[in-house]
N, C-alpha and C positions, 0 to 999 in steps of 0.2 A: 504494500500500500504506500501511497505517497502522503505528504503532509496534509493536504486538503482532505483526502479520503479519511485519514485518521481522525481529524478534528470533527468532521461531519459524522463519522461513525459514533463518536462519543456523544454528540448532541442528538443523534437519532436513537440513542439507547441500544446500540449494537457494539460488538467487541472488535476493536481494531487489532492489527498485528502487534502493536506496542503502544504504550501511552504516549500521546502527542504532547508537544510543548510549544508554547510561545509566550512572549512577554508584552505587557502594555508598552513599556519603553525600555530601551537598553541605552545607558549613558554613552555619550560619544567617547569618553576616555576608555571605557571597556572595549569598545570597538577598535580604537587605535592600538591598544596594547595587545589585543588578541589577533587582529587580522590586518592592522595598519590602515584602517579606513573608518571614517565617522558616518558613512552613508548607511542608513538603516537597512536598505535593500541589500547592500553588499554584506552587511553583518549577518542577516538572516540567511543569505545564500551560502556564504562561506562556512558558517557554523552549522549549516544543515538544520535549521529550525523549521518547524512544521507550518508556521503561520506568521503573519505580520499584522500589526494593528495600525490602521491609517485613519487620520482625521481629515476633515475638510480643510482646504487651504484658505487663509484670510491674509490680506495685505497688512504689512506693518510699516509704519512711517517713523523714522528716528526723529525725536524732538529734543534730545539732550544726551548727555553721557549716560550710556546704559539704560536710557529711557525711550520708550517708543509708544505710539498710539496705534492700536490695532483697528481693524476694519469695523469692529463693533462700537468703537468710540471709547474703549477702555484704555486708560494709561497704565502701562506696566513697566516695571524696572527689573532688569536682569540682575540676579543675585549670585550667580555661580551655581545655583541649583537647577534642577531639571525644569521647574515651573517658575516662571517669572512672577514677581510680587505685584499685586494690584496697587495702584496709587490713586486712581479715581475710577468712577463708574458712570456710565452714560445716562442713566435715568435717576436724577436727583429727587424728583417728585413723582411718586407712583401714580398719583391722581391724573398726571399728564402723560401717562405712558403711551397714549394713542398718537402723540406727536413724534414718537420715536420710530424710525424706519430701520428694519432689520437689513443686514447685508443681503444682497440679491442672491437667493438660493440657486438661481438659474444661470449665474455667471459662468462662462466657459472656463474660467480659471479655478472654479471651486474644487474641482476634482483632479487637479494636475498630479498630485502625489498618488492618488488612487489609480489613475490610469497608468502611471509609471510602474507601480507595483504589479498591476495586472498584466501589463505588457511583458514584464520580466518573468513572472511566475506562472501565468496561464492557469491551468488547473493542477499544477504540481504542488503548490502551497496555498494554504487558505489566506485570502486577503479579507481581513475583518474590518468593517467600517465602524469607527468609533463615533457614535452620536450621543445624544443626551436624552434623559427621561424626565426632565423638569427642573430639579433644584439647582443644578450647576449653572444653567443659563440664568435662572432667577438670581442666583448669587453674583454672577458676573455682571448682570445688568444693574442690580440694585446695591450691591455690596453685601458682605456677609451679614452684618448686623441688621440692616434693613430688610434683607430677604427673610430673616427669621422673625423680626418684630412685626413687619407689615402684614403678615398673614393673620395676625391677631387684631391689629388696629384698623386695617382696611381690607377685609377679606374679599369684598366684591371686586375692587380694582385688582387685587392680587390674582384672583381667579381669572379675570379677563386677560391679564398679561401671561399667566401660565398657559392659558388656552392658545395664545399666539405663539408661545414658545413651542408647544407641542406640535402645532400645525407646521411651524417652520422645519422642525426635525423630520416630520413625515414627508414634506416636500423633498428634502435631501434624500431620504431613504428611497422614495419612489424613483427619483432620478438615478440613484445608484443601481437599483434593480433593473430598470429599463435600459439604461445606457451601458452598464458594465456587468450585468449579471451577478451582482453581489448576492450572496446567500446567507451571510452571517453579519449581524450587527451586535455591537457591544455598547453598553451604556455604563459610564464610570462616574456616576453622580453619588458622592458620599453624603449620607445623611446620618451618620453615627460616628462615635469615637469609642474608645475602650470602655467608657462608662455606660454606654447605651445610646439611644437615639438623641439627636440634637434637639428634638421637640417631643412633646407628649404624643404617644401613639394616637390618641383621639384626634389631636390637631392634625397629625399627618394624614389620617384617613379622610378627614373633612376637607383638606386642601390638596397637598401634594399627591396624595393617593389617587384622587380623581384624575389628575393629569397623567399620573403613571398608568392607570388603567387604560386611558384613551390612547396613549402613545404605544403601549404594548399591543393593544388590539390592532392598531394601525400597522405596526411592524409585522404582526402575525398574518394580517390580511394580505400583506405583500409576499408572504411565503418565507419570511426570514426566520432563521434561528437566532435566539437572543441569549447573549451572555451578560449577566448583570454583575457589576462590580460595586462593592461598598465595603470600605474599611470599617473596623470597629465591631461592636456587638449589635447587629441588626436583627437579632432573633425575633423581636416582637412583630416584625413585618414580613418575615420570610414566607410564611404560609400565604399571605396576601400576594406577594410577588409571584409565587408559584401559580396561584389561581389566576393571576393576570397574564401568565403565559411564558415566563422565563424558562429557558432550557438548561441554564447553567448558572451557578453562583460562585463568585470569586471575591475576596479570598476567604478561607476559613481562618480568620485572623487570630494568630497565636497571641498577639499583644492584647487582645480582648478576652483571652481565656478560652477561645473556641478550639475544639479538638477535632481533627479530621475523623477519627474513629467514631465519635459521638454523632457528628453531623452526617456521616455516611449512613449510620444506622437509622437516623431519623428521616433523612431526605433522599437517600440514595436510590430509592425505587421511583422517585418522582422526577428528579433532575440530576444532571451531572454536576460535578464539583471541579473547581480549578484551584490549584495551589500545590503545595503549601510549604515550600522550603523557606524558612524564616529569613527574610531579607534584612532584619535588624539583628540577627544572631550569627549563626555559623557562616552565612555567606559573607559577612563582614569581618569576623574575627576568628573563624574556625579554620580547620585544615581540610584539604581535599578528602581525606579519609572520613572526617566527620560529615562532610557533605554527602558522601556516598552512603553512609549509614542513614542519614536523614531521608535521602531519596528512597532507600529500601523500605524504611518505616512508613513513609507517606504512601508508597505504592501498595504496601500491605494493608494499610488502614483505609485507603480510599479507592483502590483500583478494582474492587470486585465488580464483575459484570461489565467491565470496560468503562465505567462512568467517571473517568478522571482525566483532566488535562493537567499534567505535571508542570509546575512553574514555581517561580518565587511567590512569596506571600504578598507581593505588590508589584515592584519593578526591580530591574537591575540598575540601581542608582549608583552614583559615583563612589559611594562608600563601600560597595561590594568589591572584594578581591577578584580581579580578572581570572586568576587561576582557579578560584572556587566556582565561578560560573562555568568555566570550562569543565571542571570536575562534575558539576551538576548535569551538564548535557551528556557527558560520557556515561555517567551513572544511569541516566534515564534509558539510554540505548542498551546498556548492559543488563539492567535489572528490571526494566519496565516492559518486558515482553510477555504477551499472552499466549502466543502460539510457538 
């Protein structure tokens, strides 16, 4: 089987020849040290990774030292980390959100990176389109604090903007399916931390949950398989996410006390799981042998009936030892075999 076939087998609840692997992001430094390239496509190709995560492309305009304005109207500052820090947000007054114009989802430049990946990999590796399911766009448009508070203070306007956000992502998804044959979408909206949800479950179901249900139904109506990412302890909403249509959950966050074995027993017959080599633990400070042991343990606890995409517990960030990531990939091929 090739990489795309493996990932689709897991999402379709069948057993691949071996557990597939891919990451949301692999830091450029890791690529330079392992293969001499920062190009995500080259990294995936040369390390023989089963899939690649691709986001839509948006213009960035430099407006100062390490500061740029993106096409959404957000001001961001490069920090040396993988994700730039927000410095300002485009919607200052939620009540006037109708005056805000989203970036054109039909722009011919929107899927430049997606087309490049598909042209390189064809059907050999899975090209996963990374879209949103509600909160991350609300956070970026309003700012973190306002995105949390305004759902309580002005729920009507909040739901109107959330509905616009959902429709925008569905337009992107429909384009990707019709123009590029995309079969898998991932949403990486975090709504939890190690202590639990960022909002009360009741508030989530009354607000964000409605948008989540709508966008998931839209993705499923397009025939897409859905991988849902959320750090932290998201257990209060997992059953709802499954009912809404997700096919896979990532990660089983060890930092939040979640265990692969427990989650597999509880959810393994309903959805696939992705993870869960700790990217804050052995990948950063351990040895290749410790990584190999962690892969063996993860496969043992999560791989029954093929329902596991083996990966880090979040990303291969710049704190990861390159030799440990290489050891992880080698261990997956060595110990993650079903047949």
